[in-house]
DRENDOMAR-741413 format. One record per residue (C-alpha): residue number from 1; chain; x, y, z. Coordinates in steps of 0.25 Angstrom, whole numbers, always signed. Example, Ala and Ser with C-alpha at 12.3 -4.5 7.8 and 13.67 -1.06 7.14 Angstrom:
// residues 2
{i:1 ch:A east:+49 north:-18 up:+31}
{i:2 ch:A east:+55 north:-4 up:+29}
This chain:
// residues 198
{i:1 ch:A east:+550 north:+374 up:+608}
{i:2 ch:A east:+552 north:+389 up:+596}
{i:3 ch:A east:+564 north:+383 up:+594}
{i:4 ch:A east:+560 north:+367 up:+590}
{i:5 ch:A east:+550 north:+373 up:+583}
{i:6 ch:A east:+558 north:+382 up:+574}
{i:7 ch:A east:+569 north:+372 up:+572}
{i:8 ch:A east:+556 north:+364 up:+567}
{i:9 ch:A east:+552 north:+375 up:+558}
{i:10 ch:A east:+563 north:+377 up:+553}
{i:11 ch:A east:+567 north:+361 up:+550}
{i:12 ch:A east:+553 north:+360 up:+544}
{i:13 ch:A east:+556 north:+372 up:+533}
{i:14 ch:A east:+568 north:+365 up:+530}
{i:15 ch:A east:+563 north:+351 up:+526}
{i:16 ch:A east:+552 north:+359 up:+520}
{i:17 ch:A east:+562 north:+369 up:+510}
{i:18 ch:A east:+571 north:+357 up:+507}
{i:19 ch:A east:+558 north:+346 up:+504}
{i:20 ch:A east:+554 north:+356 up:+494}
{i:21 ch:A east:+567 north:+358 up:+485}
{i:22 ch:A east:+567 north:+348 up:+474}
{i:23 ch:A east:+579 north:+337 up:+474}
{i:24 ch:A east:+589 north:+341 up:+465}
{i:25 ch:A east:+588 north:+330 up:+452}
{i:26 ch:A east:+599 north:+320 up:+449}
{i:27 ch:A east:+605 north:+322 up:+435}
{i:28 ch:A east:+616 north:+311 up:+437}
{i:29 ch:A east:+615 north:+300 up:+428}
{i:30 ch:A east:+618 north:+293 up:+413}
{i:31 ch:A east:+605 north:+300 up:+406}
{i:32 ch:A east:+600 north:+297 up:+389}
{i:33 ch:A east:+594 north:+305 up:+381}
{i:34 ch:A east:+579 north:+305 up:+381}
{i:35 ch:A east:+578 north:+310 up:+364}
{i:36 ch:A east:+563 north:+311 up:+366}
{i:37 ch:A east:+560 north:+320 up:+376}
{i:38 ch:A east:+572 north:+330 up:+373}
{i:39 ch:A east:+573 north:+343 up:+364}
{i:40 ch:A east:+571 north:+347 up:+355}
{i:41 ch:A east:+576 north:+333 up:+347}
{i:42 ch:A east:+586 north:+341 up:+339}
{i:43 ch:A east:+595 north:+344 up:+351}
{i:44 ch:A east:+609 north:+339 up:+353}
{i:45 ch:A east:+603 north:+331 up:+365}
{i:46 ch:A east:+615 north:+323 up:+375}
{i:47 ch:A east:+612 north:+308 up:+370}
{i:48 ch:A east:+616 north:+303 up:+385}
{i:49 ch:A east:+622 north:+314 up:+396}
{i:50 ch:A east:+627 north:+310 up:+409}
{i:51 ch:A east:+626 north:+319 up:+423}
{i:52 ch:A east:+631 north:+317 up:+437}
{i:53 ch:A east:+627 north:+326 up:+448}
{i:54 ch:A east:+630 north:+328 up:+460}
{i:55 ch:A east:+628 north:+341 up:+472}
{i:56 ch:A east:+635 north:+351 up:+465}
{i:57 ch:A east:+636 north:+345 up:+449}
{i:58 ch:A east:+632 north:+342 up:+438}
{i:59 ch:A east:+641 north:+335 up:+426}
{i:60 ch:A east:+634 north:+330 up:+415}
{i:61 ch:A east:+642 north:+325 up:+402}
{i:62 ch:A east:+641 north:+331 up:+388}
{i:63 ch:A east:+647 north:+325 up:+375}
{i:64 ch:A east:+657 north:+332 up:+362}
{i:65 ch:A east:+664 north:+327 up:+351}
{i:66 ch:A east:+677 north:+331 up:+349}
{i:67 ch:A east:+685 north:+329 up:+335}
{i:68 ch:A east:+701 north:+328 up:+337}
{i:69 ch:A east:+710 north:+328 up:+323}
{i:70 ch:A east:+725 north:+330 up:+320}
{i:71 ch:A east:+732 north:+343 up:+322}
{i:72 ch:A east:+728 north:+353 up:+311}
{i:73 ch:A east:+717 north:+345 up:+304}
{i:74 ch:A east:+705 north:+349 up:+303}
{i:75 ch:A east:+693 north:+343 up:+313}
{i:76 ch:A east:+685 north:+337 up:+303}
{i:77 ch:A east:+677 north:+323 up:+302}
{i:78 ch:A east:+686 north:+317 up:+294}
{i:79 ch:A east:+698 north:+319 up:+302}
{i:80 ch:A east:+694 north:+320 up:+315}
{i:81 ch:A east:+692 north:+311 up:+327}
{i:82 ch:A east:+677 north:+310 up:+335}
{i:83 ch:A east:+677 north:+308 up:+350}
{i:84 ch:A east:+665 north:+310 up:+358}
{i:85 ch:A east:+667 north:+315 up:+374}
{i:86 ch:A east:+656 north:+314 up:+385}
{i:87 ch:A east:+662 north:+324 up:+396}
{i:88 ch:A east:+655 north:+331 up:+408}
{i:89 ch:A east:+652 north:+343 up:+413}
{i:90 ch:A east:+651 north:+346 up:+429}
{i:91 ch:A east:+639 north:+358 up:+433}
{i:92 ch:A east:+641 north:+362 up:+446}
{i:93 ch:A east:+626 north:+366 up:+452}
{i:94 ch:A east:+629 north:+379 up:+462}
{i:95 ch:A east:+623 north:+390 up:+452}
{i:96 ch:A east:+636 north:+397 up:+452}
{i:97 ch:A east:+642 north:+401 up:+439}
{i:98 ch:A east:+656 north:+390 up:+434}
{i:99 ch:A east:+661 north:+388 up:+420}
{i:100 ch:A east:+655 north:+379 up:+412}
{i:101 ch:A east:+662 north:+363 up:+410}
{i:102 ch:A east:+667 north:+361 up:+399}
{i:103 ch:A east:+669 north:+350 up:+390}
{i:104 ch:A east:+684 north:+343 up:+389}
{i:105 ch:A east:+694 north:+344 up:+381}
{i:106 ch:A east:+695 north:+329 up:+377}
{i:107 ch:A east:+709 north:+324 up:+375}
{i:108 ch:A east:+713 north:+321 up:+362}
{i:109 ch:A east:+723 north:+312 up:+356}
{i:110 ch:A east:+735 north:+315 up:+354}
{i:111 ch:A east:+738 north:+321 up:+340}
{i:112 ch:A east:+721 north:+325 up:+342}
{i:113 ch:A east:+717 north:+341 up:+340}
{i:114 ch:A east:+701 north:+341 up:+346}
{i:115 ch:A east:+694 north:+347 up:+334}
{i:116 ch:A east:+679 north:+349 up:+337}
{i:117 ch:A east:+677 north:+347 up:+352}
{i:118 ch:A east:+663 north:+352 up:+355}
{i:119 ch:A east:+669 north:+365 up:+355}
{i:120 ch:A east:+671 north:+367 up:+369}
{i:121 ch:A east:+662 north:+379 up:+373}
{i:122 ch:A east:+668 north:+395 up:+378}
{i:123 ch:A east:+666 north:+394 up:+393}
{i:124 ch:A east:+654 north:+395 up:+398}
{i:125 ch:A east:+649 north:+398 up:+414}
{i:126 ch:A east:+638 north:+390 up:+422}
{i:127 ch:A east:+628 north:+388 up:+434}
{i:128 ch:A east:+621 north:+377 up:+437}
{i:129 ch:A east:+608 north:+380 up:+446}
{i:130 ch:A east:+596 north:+371 up:+451}
{i:131 ch:A east:+585 north:+373 up:+451}
{i:132 ch:A east:+572 north:+364 up:+459}
{i:133 ch:A east:+577 north:+351 up:+451}
{i:134 ch:A east:+584 north:+357 up:+441}
{i:135 ch:A east:+599 north:+359 up:+435}
{i:136 ch:A east:+600 north:+372 up:+427}
{i:137 ch:A east:+616 north:+372 up:+421}
{i:138 ch:A east:+617 north:+387 up:+412}
{i:139 ch:A east:+629 north:+391 up:+408}
{i:140 ch:A east:+633 north:+406 up:+403}
{i:141 ch:A east:+643 north:+407 up:+391}
{i:142 ch:A east:+645 north:+418 up:+378}
{i:143 ch:A east:+647 north:+410 up:+367}
{i:144 ch:A east:+649 north:+415 up:+352}
{i:145 ch:A east:+637 north:+417 up:+345}
{i:146 ch:A east:+636 north:+413 up:+328}
{i:147 ch:A east:+643 north:+424 up:+327}
{i:148 ch:A east:+653 north:+424 up:+333}
{i:149 ch:A east:+648 north:+433 up:+346}
{i:150 ch:A east:+648 north:+430 up:+359}
{i:151 ch:A east:+635 north:+425 up:+366}
{i:152 ch:A east:+632 north:+423 up:+380}
{i:153 ch:A east:+625 north:+410 up:+383}
{i:154 ch:A east:+616 north:+403 up:+390}
{i:155 ch:A east:+612 north:+388 up:+393}
{i:156 ch:A east:+605 north:+381 up:+403}
{i:157 ch:A east:+605 north:+367 up:+403}
{i:158 ch:A east:+594 north:+362 up:+416}
{i:159 ch:A east:+593 north:+347 up:+417}
{i:160 ch:A east:+578 north:+341 up:+424}
{i:161 ch:A east:+576 north:+330 up:+430}
{i:162 ch:A east:+559 north:+326 up:+427}
{i:163 ch:A east:+552 north:+316 up:+434}
{i:164 ch:A east:+555 north:+304 up:+425}
{i:165 ch:A east:+568 north:+305 up:+429}
{i:166 ch:A east:+573 north:+311 up:+416}
{i:167 ch:A east:+584 north:+322 up:+413}
{i:168 ch:A east:+582 north:+333 up:+405}
{i:169 ch:A east:+592 north:+344 up:+402}
{i:170 ch:A east:+587 north:+355 up:+393}
{i:171 ch:A east:+596 north:+366 up:+389}
{i:172 ch:A east:+595 north:+380 up:+381}
{i:173 ch:A east:+605 north:+390 up:+375}
{i:174 ch:A east:+603 north:+404 up:+378}
{i:175 ch:A east:+612 north:+416 up:+371}
{i:176 ch:A east:+611 north:+431 up:+372}
{i:177 ch:A east:+606 north:+438 up:+361}
{i:178 ch:A east:+615 north:+447 up:+350}
{i:179 ch:A east:+610 north:+462 up:+352}
{i:180 ch:A east:+604 north:+463 up:+336}
{i:181 ch:A east:+608 north:+449 up:+333}
{i:182 ch:A east:+598 north:+439 up:+328}
{i:183 ch:A east:+585 north:+432 up:+335}
{i:184 ch:A east:+587 north:+420 up:+342}
{i:185 ch:A east:+581 north:+410 up:+344}
{i:186 ch:A east:+574 north:+403 up:+357}
{i:187 ch:A east:+583 north:+395 up:+362}
{i:188 ch:A east:+578 north:+381 up:+363}
{i:189 ch:A east:+579 north:+372 up:+373}
{i:190 ch:A east:+585 north:+357 up:+374}
{i:191 ch:A east:+582 north:+347 up:+382}
{i:192 ch:A east:+587 north:+335 up:+384}
{i:193 ch:A east:+579 north:+323 up:+391}
{i:194 ch:A east:+587 north:+311 up:+397}
{i:195 ch:A east:+581 north:+298 up:+404}
{i:196 ch:A east:+593 north:+291 up:+414}
{i:197 ch:A east:+603 north:+280 up:+408}
{i:198 ch:A east:+596 north:+264 up:+413}
């Protein structure tokens, strides 16, 4: 009888614990920007985004402009060909640090060379972590500042769904201050809000 009571108590605790853990939101789908809800209005919000998600990874689309030119000639508006490419970046949300995914190099026609790909960023690492109902992607890396000095930077993306089913992606980037360097303005967060394509 005592063993039966203990088993029932353990089962009850397990049910209560699972009931208190919110279900992870599913961000998968094709989304389009809601400009009037996105801030600041002047930020480069991506007009649409596609997300795939499973039990361990999230993949989202990004866009870049590729300019190609004849080898030996400078890349300019007069002699360059522009191609807009869409690619996917995949993140594993296990809380472990991973090398950040990078855009693929485009396949250019023979005799052409890449001129102005939205330049590939220096290597970085990321961690993707779930809170209760939010997915956080934290990216760490070192990039040169305006004077060319290496500066450690942290960028944070937070994915969440609101009660109306709108997807919000909040992004902010913070750089380590330089001792004796110029004052740093307060980082401005970018809030991009999307609705499902119908």
